[in-house]
C-alpha positions as a printed Julia matrix, in Angstrom:
211×3 Matrix{Float64}:
  36.82  -11.61  -69.42
  35.63  -13.14  -66.17
  32.51  -11.5   -64.69
  31.81  -12.09  -60.98
  28.24  -13.02  -60.25
  26.62  -11.1   -57.35
  26.7   -12.94  -54.04
  23.22  -14.36  -53.38
  23.14  -13.08  -49.76
  24.34   -9.53  -50.36
  20.86   -8.09  -51.17
  19.45   -9.69  -48.0
  22.29   -8.34  -45.84
  21.85   -4.89  -47.33
  18.1    -4.95  -46.68
  18.63   -5.95  -43.02
  21.19   -3.19  -42.56
  18.78   -0.59  -43.96
  15.94   -1.83  -41.72
  18.13   -1.66  -38.62
  19.21    1.84  -39.55
  15.61    2.97  -39.94
  14.6     1.43  -36.61
  17.5     3.13  -34.88
  16.46    6.44  -36.38
  12.87    6.01  -35.24
  14.04    5.19  -31.72
  16.03    8.43  -31.54
  13.2    10.51  -33.0
  10.53    9.08  -30.7
  12.77    9.15  -27.63
  12.09    5.49  -26.84
  13.66    4.36  -23.56
  12.98    2.03  -20.69
  12.29    4.13  -17.61
  13.26    2.57  -14.27
  10.33    1.68  -11.98
   9.28    4.17   -9.31
   9.2     2.77   -5.76
   6.75    3.93   -3.08
   6.31    3.45    0.67
   3.46    4.13    3.07
   4.2     6.74    5.74
   2.7     7.45    9.18
   0.55   10.57    9.57
   0.19   12.78   12.62
  -3.28   12.88   14.25
  -5.19   16.1    13.6
  -6.17   16.46   17.27
  -2.85   15.29   18.73
  -2.18   12.21   20.83
  -4.5    10.96   23.57
  -2.91   10.47   26.96
  -4.85    7.81   28.86
  -2.5     7.13   31.77
  -1.69    3.78   33.31
   0.56    1.14   31.82
  -1.62   -0.16   29.0
  -0.05   -2.4    26.37
  -1.85   -2.77   23.04
  -1.1    -5.63   20.67
  -1.52   -5.13   16.92
  -2.25   -8.13   14.73
  -2.91  -10.19   12.91
  -3.49   -7.77   10.04
  -4.77   -9.45    6.87
  -5.04   -8.0     3.36
  -6.85   -9.62    0.41
  -4.71  -11.69   -1.95
  -5.18   -9.43   -4.98
  -3.18   -6.7    -3.19
  -0.23   -9.05   -2.68
   1.75   -7.77   -5.67
   4.49   -5.25   -6.45
   2.38   -2.86   -8.52
   0.03   -0.26   -7.06
  -3.56   -1.39   -7.59
  -6.42    0.66   -9.01
 -10.02   -0.57   -9.15
 -11.2     0.49  -12.6
 -14.55   -1.33  -12.51
 -16.58   -3.12   -9.87
 -15.04   -6.5   -10.7
 -11.78   -5.41  -12.35
  -8.55   -4.06  -10.95
  -5.31   -3.05  -12.65
  -1.78   -3.3   -11.29
   0.8    -0.73  -12.39
   3.95   -1.96  -14.13
   6.03    1.1   -13.29
   4.68    2.34   -9.94
   5.69   -0.32   -7.43
   5.69   -0.87   -3.67
   9.2    -0.81   -2.26
   8.24   -3.56    0.21
   5.39   -6.07    0.57
   2.26   -3.99    1.13
   0.88   -6.29    3.86
   3.91   -5.84    6.09
   4.07   -2.12    5.33
   0.39   -1.67    6.22
   0.85   -3.32    9.63
   4.09   -1.46   10.38
   2.66    1.97    9.56
  -0.56    1.21   11.46
   1.57    0.5    14.54
   3.46    3.77   14.07
   0.2     5.67   13.62
  -1.16    4.18   16.85
   1.99    5.2    18.73
   1.44    8.78   17.58
  -2.18    8.7    18.72
  -1.63    6.81   21.99
   1.76    8.13   23.15
   1.68    6.55   26.61
   0.52    3.13   25.39
   3.04    0.36   24.68
   2.44   -1.04   21.19
   3.39   -4.68   20.68
   3.47   -6.41   17.31
   1.78   -9.78   16.74
   2.98  -12.43   17.38
   4.16  -11.37   20.82
   6.16  -13.21   23.41
   4.04  -15.1    25.96
   5.89  -13.22   28.7
   4.91   -9.88   27.15
   1.23  -10.44   26.44
  -0.58   -7.1    25.89
  -3.64   -6.03   27.85
  -5.7    -5.54   24.69
  -5.19   -6.68   21.11
  -6.6    -5.33   17.86
  -6.94   -7.57   14.79
  -7.67   -6.09   11.37
  -9.14   -7.77    8.27
  -8.8    -5.43    5.27
 -11.15   -5.86    2.32
 -10.09   -2.85    0.22
  -6.99   -0.67    0.11
  -6.65    0.85   -3.34
  -7.27    3.77   -5.67
 -10.41    4.01   -7.79
 -11.08    5.27  -11.28
 -13.08    8.11   -9.68
  -9.95    9.79   -8.31
 -10.28    8.54   -4.73
  -8.7     5.93   -2.48
 -10.72    3.46   -0.42
  -9.83    1.63    2.78
 -12.42   -0.84    4.07
 -11.7    -3.07    7.03
 -13.32   -4.94    9.91
 -11.42   -4.75   13.17
 -11.89   -6.2    16.62
 -10.51   -5.53   20.08
 -10.25   -8.27   22.67
  -8.17   -9.4    25.59
  -5.55  -11.92   24.45
  -6.43  -15.45   25.51
 -10.14  -14.67   25.8
 -12.75  -15.52   23.19
 -15.08  -12.66   24.0
 -14.85   -9.73   21.58
 -14.95   -6.39   23.35
 -15.28   -4.26   20.22
 -16.14   -5.09   16.61
 -16.27   -2.31   14.03
 -16.39   -1.81   10.26
 -14.41    1.12    8.89
 -14.98    2.55    5.41
 -12.69    5.44    4.58
 -12.82    7.25    1.21
 -10.45   10.15    0.5
  -9.84   12.19   -2.64
  -6.52   11.95   -4.43
  -4.92   15.42   -4.48
  -5.56   17.16   -7.76
  -8.29   14.7    -8.66
  -5.93   12.53  -10.68
  -4.4     9.13  -10.21
  -0.75   10.2   -10.06
   1.11    7.66   -7.97
   2.67   10.2    -5.56
  -0.72   11.65   -4.67
  -2.28    8.19   -4.61
   0.19    6.79   -2.05
  -0.1     9.94    0.05
  -3.89    9.5     0.16
  -3.52    5.82    1.05
  -1.25    6.8     3.95
  -3.86    9.32    5.13
  -6.58    6.67    4.92
  -4.46    4.36    7.06
  -4.08    7.2     9.55
  -7.87    7.54    9.56
  -8.2     3.87   10.48
  -5.69    4.41   13.31
  -7.8     7.37   14.52
 -10.86    5.13   14.86
  -8.97    2.33   16.6
  -7.15    4.7    18.96
 -10.4     6.45   19.89
 -12.05    3.16   20.83
  -9.01    1.89   22.77
  -8.71    5.18   24.68
 -12.43    5.17   25.51
 -12.28    1.6    26.8
  -9.1     2.23   28.79
 -10.67    5.19   30.62
 -13.67    3.15   31.8
């Protein structure tokens, strides 16, 4: 009688099949899945005291607006220690944060200075504004303490002139709603902080325009 010897690879194949079956079962039990990333945008905020009508035909230029390089990434950034930041893998900006910051700042200024023409840098030489504000941001992020921070130095000058009319440092710290670092509340607080910066700039521009 002829007896067939077992195929040398059959035990290996069987072992692989069992392992794959177990892994599949674990995946179902644990509910493992790849969640799609969540996308966020900054939004303009209305001024608490309403807009400031200053009269005249003032045009205000906005820009350049510079953000530090470590913020130039898709993920929302949280400063977890003095010299360490973390970027989220799942909570992402829907657009480059530098461009979004400048765009929303312009919208915030329009809400606060309704009769002022806002022009975005770079502007056409035939449409040079009367005043221009430049902003250098040093911080714009959440912290491990459940707050957001916006720090920036900004200047106001007349385009084409070297003399600086106004130079200010703004440091805005706001709590994240609920005291946690949930991305929805975090981005909302960042938008409010940006509105706070617009409040300070608009107040100085309005004061100077009335002189």
